C-alpha positions as CSV (number, residue, x, y, z in Angstrom):
1,M,296.7,-46.8,100.1
2,R,294.3,-46.7,103.1
3,Y,295.6,-43.2,104.1
4,F,295.3,-42.0,100.5
5,L,291.6,-43.1,100.3
6,T,290.9,-41.7,103.8
7,K,292.2,-38.3,103.1
8,I,290.6,-38.0,99.6
9,W,287.1,-38.6,101.1
10,N,287.9,-36.7,104.3
11,P,289.6,-33.4,103.2
12,E,289.4,-32.0,106.8
13,I,292.2,-34.3,108.0
14,F,295.8,-33.5,107.5
15,Q,296.7,-34.1,103.8
16,G,300.5,-33.5,104.1
17,H,302.0,-36.7,105.5
18,G,305.1,-37.4,103.5
19,K,305.5,-33.8,102.3
20,S,308.7,-31.9,102.9
21,S,309.0,-29.2,100.3
22,N,306.9,-26.7,98.4
23,Y,303.8,-27.4,100.5
24,F,301.6,-25.7,103.0
25,E,298.4,-26.7,104.9
26,G,296.2,-24.6,107.1
27,W,292.9,-24.6,108.9
28,Y,290.7,-21.5,109.4
29,F,288.6,-21.2,112.6
30,K,286.2,-18.2,112.5
31,I,284.7,-17.6,116.0
32,I,282.3,-14.8,116.9
33,D,280.7,-14.4,120.4
34,P,277.0,-13.8,120.9
35,T,277.4,-10.1,121.4
36,E,279.3,-9.9,118.1
37,K,281.9,-7.7,119.8
38,H,284.6,-10.4,119.8
39,R,285.4,-11.6,116.3
40,F,288.5,-13.7,115.7
41,A,290.1,-16.0,113.2
42,I,292.6,-18.6,114.5
43,I,294.6,-20.3,111.8
44,P,296.9,-23.2,112.6
45,G,299.1,-24.8,109.9
46,I,302.4,-25.9,108.6
47,S,304.9,-24.6,106.0
48,F,307.4,-26.6,104.0
49,P,309.0,-24.0,101.7
50,K,310.9,-24.9,98.5
51,E,313.7,-22.9,100.0
52,G,314.1,-22.0,103.7
53,E,313.3,-23.4,107.1
54,P,310.1,-25.3,107.5
55,H,307.9,-24.5,110.5
56,A,304.4,-24.9,112.0
57,F,302.4,-21.7,112.7
58,I,299.3,-20.3,114.4
59,Q,298.0,-17.0,113.2
60,V,295.5,-15.1,115.3
61,M,293.4,-12.3,113.9
62,N,291.4,-9.9,116.1
63,A,289.0,-8.7,113.4
64,T,287.4,-6.1,115.7
65,A,290.7,-4.4,116.3
66,C,292.1,-5.2,112.8
67,T,295.3,-6.7,114.3
68,S,297.0,-10.0,113.9
69,E,299.8,-12.1,115.4
70,Y,301.9,-14.8,113.8
71,H,303.4,-17.5,116.0
72,R,306.2,-19.9,114.7
73,F,306.8,-23.3,116.0
74,P,309.4,-26.0,115.1
75,V,308.1,-28.8,112.8
76,S,308.7,-31.2,115.7
77,D,305.9,-29.5,117.6
78,F,303.3,-30.3,114.9
79,H,301.4,-33.6,115.1
80,A,298.4,-34.7,113.0
81,S,296.3,-37.8,113.0
82,R,296.0,-39.9,109.8
83,E,292.5,-41.1,110.7
84,N,290.6,-37.9,111.6
85,F,291.0,-34.1,112.0
86,S,293.2,-33.8,115.1
87,V,296.2,-31.4,115.0
88,T,298.4,-30.3,117.9
89,I,301.0,-27.6,117.7
90,G,302.9,-27.3,120.9
91,N,300.3,-26.8,123.7
92,N,297.5,-26.0,121.2
93,T,295.0,-28.4,119.9
94,F,292.6,-28.2,117.0
95,R,289.8,-30.6,116.0
96,E,286.5,-30.2,114.1
97,N,284.6,-29.9,117.4
98,Y,287.1,-28.3,119.7
99,L,290.1,-26.0,120.0
100,S,292.4,-25.2,122.8
101,V,294.9,-22.3,122.6
102,N,297.7,-21.3,124.9
103,L,299.5,-18.4,123.2
104,P,300.9,-15.2,124.7
105,E,297.9,-13.1,123.8
106,I,295.1,-15.6,123.9
107,Q,294.3,-18.7,126.0
108,G,291.3,-21.0,126.6
109,E,289.2,-23.7,125.0
110,L,286.0,-23.8,122.9
111,H,283.7,-26.6,121.9
112,F,281.7,-26.7,118.7
113,D,278.3,-28.4,118.3
114,D,275.7,-29.0,115.6
115,L,278.2,-28.8,112.7
116,V,276.7,-28.3,109.3
117,R,278.6,-30.3,106.7
118,W,279.1,-29.7,103.0
119,E,277.5,-33.0,102.0
120,S,278.9,-34.6,98.9
121,P,278.2,-37.8,96.8
122,W,280.9,-40.5,96.8
123,Y,282.1,-39.5,93.3
124,A,282.7,-35.9,94.3
125,P,284.3,-35.7,97.7
126,G,284.4,-32.4,99.6
127,I,283.7,-28.9,98.4
128,M,286.0,-29.4,95.3
129,G,284.0,-32.3,94.0
130,P,285.7,-34.2,91.1
131,F,288.6,-31.6,91.2
132,S,289.7,-33.4,94.4
133,F,291.0,-36.2,92.2
134,L,293.3,-33.9,90.1
135,P,297.0,-34.1,91.1
136,F,299.4,-31.2,91.1
137,M,296.8,-28.4,91.6
138,E,298.3,-25.3,93.1
139,C,295.8,-25.0,95.9
140,Y,293.0,-27.3,97.3
141,H,290.1,-26.1,99.4
142,G,287.9,-27.8,102.0
143,I,285.0,-27.0,104.3
144,V,285.0,-28.6,107.8
145,S,281.8,-26.8,109.0
146,L,279.6,-24.3,107.4
147,H,277.9,-23.3,110.6
148,H,278.0,-24.4,114.2
149,S,277.4,-23.2,117.8
150,I,280.2,-22.4,120.2
151,S,280.6,-22.9,123.9
152,G,283.5,-22.0,126.1
153,T,285.6,-19.0,127.1
154,L,288.9,-17.4,126.0
155,R,291.1,-14.7,127.5
156,Y,292.6,-12.2,125.1
157,N,295.2,-9.8,126.6
158,H,293.9,-10.8,130.0
159,E,290.3,-9.9,129.1
160,P,287.8,-12.7,129.6
161,M,285.5,-13.4,126.6
162,N,282.4,-15.6,126.8
163,F,281.7,-17.5,123.6
164,N,278.7,-19.5,124.9
165,Q,276.0,-19.4,122.1
166,G,278.4,-17.9,119.7
167,T,278.7,-18.9,116.1
168,G,281.6,-20.5,114.1
169,Y,282.8,-21.6,110.8
170,I,285.8,-23.8,109.8
171,E,287.6,-24.3,106.4
172,K,291.0,-25.2,105.2
173,D,293.5,-24.9,102.3
174,W,296.5,-26.9,101.2
175,G,298.9,-27.2,98.3
176,R,301.7,-24.9,97.1
177,S,300.4,-21.4,96.9
178,F,297.2,-19.4,96.9
179,P,295.8,-18.7,93.4
180,S,297.1,-15.7,91.3
181,S,293.8,-13.9,92.2
182,W,290.8,-14.7,94.3
183,I,287.8,-13.3,96.0
184,W,286.5,-14.9,99.2
185,M,283.4,-14.0,101.3
186,Q,281.8,-15.8,104.2
187,S,279.1,-15.0,106.7
188,N,277.0,-16.8,109.3
189,H,275.1,-13.7,110.4
190,F,271.9,-12.8,108.7
191,D,268.5,-11.5,109.8
192,Q,267.3,-15.1,110.0
193,P,268.9,-17.7,112.3
194,E,271.0,-20.6,111.0
195,M,272.1,-19.3,107.7
196,S,275.5,-19.4,106.0
197,L,277.2,-18.2,102.9
198,T,280.6,-19.2,101.6
199,A,281.7,-17.9,98.3
200,S,285.1,-18.3,96.5
201,V,286.1,-17.2,93.0
202,A,289.6,-17.6,91.8
203,K,291.8,-17.9,88.7
204,I,293.2,-21.4,88.9
205,P,296.4,-22.4,87.0
206,Y,296.7,-26.1,86.1
207,M,299.2,-27.9,83.8
208,G,300.1,-24.8,81.8
209,I,296.6,-23.4,81.4
210,S,294.3,-21.4,83.7
211,F,290.6,-20.9,84.2
212,I,288.3,-19.0,86.5
213,G,286.7,-21.4,89.0
214,F,284.2,-20.8,91.7
215,I,282.6,-22.6,94.7
216,V,279.6,-21.0,96.4
217,G,277.4,-22.5,99.0
218,F,274.3,-20.9,100.4
219,W,272.7,-22.7,103.4
220,W,269.2,-21.4,103.9
221,E,266.2,-23.0,105.6
222,K,268.2,-26.2,106.4
223,K,269.1,-26.8,102.7
224,L,272.5,-26.2,101.0
225,Y,272.3,-24.6,97.6
226,K,275.6,-25.3,95.6
227,F,276.8,-23.1,92.8
228,T,280.1,-24.5,91.5
229,T,282.2,-24.9,88.4
230,Y,281.7,-28.7,88.4
231,T,277.9,-28.5,88.9
232,G,277.4,-26.5,85.7
233,A,276.6,-23.2,87.4
234,K,277.5,-20.0,85.6
235,L,279.4,-16.9,86.9
236,E,277.3,-14.2,85.1
237,H,279.3,-11.2,86.1
238,V,282.0,-9.9,88.5
239,T,282.7,-6.2,89.1
240,L,285.0,-4.6,91.7
241,S,285.6,-1.1,93.0
242,K,287.5,0.2,96.0
243,E,284.5,-0.1,98.2
244,N,282.4,-2.9,96.7
245,I,282.6,-6.4,95.2
246,H,279.6,-7.5,93.2
247,Y,278.9,-10.7,91.5
248,T,276.0,-12.9,90.3
249,I,276.0,-16.7,89.9
250,S,273.2,-18.9,88.6
251,D,272.3,-22.5,87.7
252,K,269.2,-24.0,86.0
253,H,267.0,-23.2,89.0
254,H,268.4,-20.4,91.1
255,R,270.4,-17.2,91.0
256,L,272.5,-15.7,93.8
257,E,273.6,-12.1,93.8
258,I,276.2,-10.8,96.3
259,M,277.0,-7.2,96.8
260,G,279.9,-7.1,99.2
261,H,281.1,-4.0,100.9
262,R,284.8,-3.8,101.8
263,T,285.9,-2.6,105.3
264,E,289.2,-2.3,107.1
265,G,291.0,-5.5,107.8
266,A,294.1,-7.0,109.3
267,E,297.2,-8.3,107.5
268,L,297.7,-12.0,107.3
269,I,300.6,-14.1,106.0
270,S,299.9,-16.3,103.0
271,P,301.8,-19.2,101.3
272,V,304.0,-18.8,98.2
273,N,305.6,-22.1,97.1
274,G,305.0,-23.4,100.6
275,K,306.8,-20.5,102.2
276,M,304.7,-18.2,104.4
277,E,305.9,-14.9,102.9
278,G,302.9,-13.5,101.1
279,K,300.6,-10.9,102.5
280,L,296.9,-10.4,102.3
281,N,294.3,-8.2,103.9
282,E,291.3,-9.8,105.4
283,S,288.2,-8.4,107.2
284,I,285.6,-10.2,109.3
285,I,283.6,-7.0,109.8
286,A,282.6,-6.6,106.2
287,H,279.0,-6.9,105.1
288,A,277.0,-7.7,102.0
289,K,273.5,-7.6,100.5
290,I,272.3,-11.1,99.4
291,T,269.5,-11.7,96.9
292,F,268.6,-15.4,96.3
293,S,265.9,-16.0,93.7
294,E,264.5,-18.4,91.2
295,V,265.7,-18.0,87.7
296,N,262.3,-16.6,86.7
297,G,263.0,-13.7,89.0
298,K,260.9,-14.7,92.1
299,I,262.9,-13.6,95.1
300,L,263.2,-16.2,97.8
301,Y,265.4,-14.4,100.2
302,Q,266.8,-10.9,100.3
303,G,268.8,-9.5,103.3
304,D,272.0,-8.4,104.7
305,A,275.0,-10.5,105.8
306,I,277.2,-9.0,108.5
307,N,280.4,-10.1,110.3
308,M,281.5,-11.2,106.9
309,G,284.9,-12.5,106.1
310,L,286.2,-10.9,103.0
311,E,289.4,-11.1,101.0
312,A,290.3,-9.9,97.5
313,G,293.8,-11.0,96.7
314,G,296.3,-11.0,93.9
315,K,295.5,-9.6,90.5
316,V,291.8,-9.3,91.1
317,E,291.2,-7.5,87.8
318,E,291.7,-11.0,86.2
319,L,288.3,-12.0,87.6
320,I,286.2,-9.2,86.2
321,I,283.3,-10.4,84.0
322,L,281.1,-7.6,82.6
């Protein structure tokens, strides 16, 4: 019972103790150096397929080069704390304020400071709010840090990379499979310092029905503005083209408009019934125009987000709202 309560109110920790089938869990570390030339996602996790061999994994995406590597490890190499976010996979360590990697193409360690949390009331833990309490959801989502500074160095294919004063972001997913369709965008790079946007829209199946859910957080001037299904926000429209993704979301007080521009990405492996056999294309070099305003039309912020993570997966036409 103690572990159950701990993990509900601390979604960043490993949720999968006791799981052995039809389950995956993974953390997503986005790291960008201060020159913005070195842009990576490092994704540790574990896969317990409904059929097939379970394994731990670490994916490494070089977003600048649009390449990725997938490293498999035996389950016996995976260790996770029940008390806090601390995961080791072989000689690799991942925590909320630290990572150390020792892989064929990339080695080194980074430290993270000044983490910005998704603060939640006791009755709505984590980014999913009251949906965190629902059992049997296909996929759960969590934010470890919306924005933080980086110190440390890595070597990639023998090239040294200095991440001191770089910027990072950490999130995670767990469950059985990714949704049937989703759009995800995330950036920490704006024309003002210390800003962050994370925005997810997905068609969510649950107990024989489905609905379009969304979780959007805009951190601006030291305040987090939340637009979510459970806070009563409204997804006003969603349109997609080969080049662009455009949607607007609002609540009683504010409206947020995102015009995302797709760019070339790298292929990543995604979960299907716990098995890492799906494929998706993700970029961290996309960009978007952001307009944040009061509902009366007064613009509070308008600018460009760069170094944007962007995915549009599955049957995205399901998400169109005209």
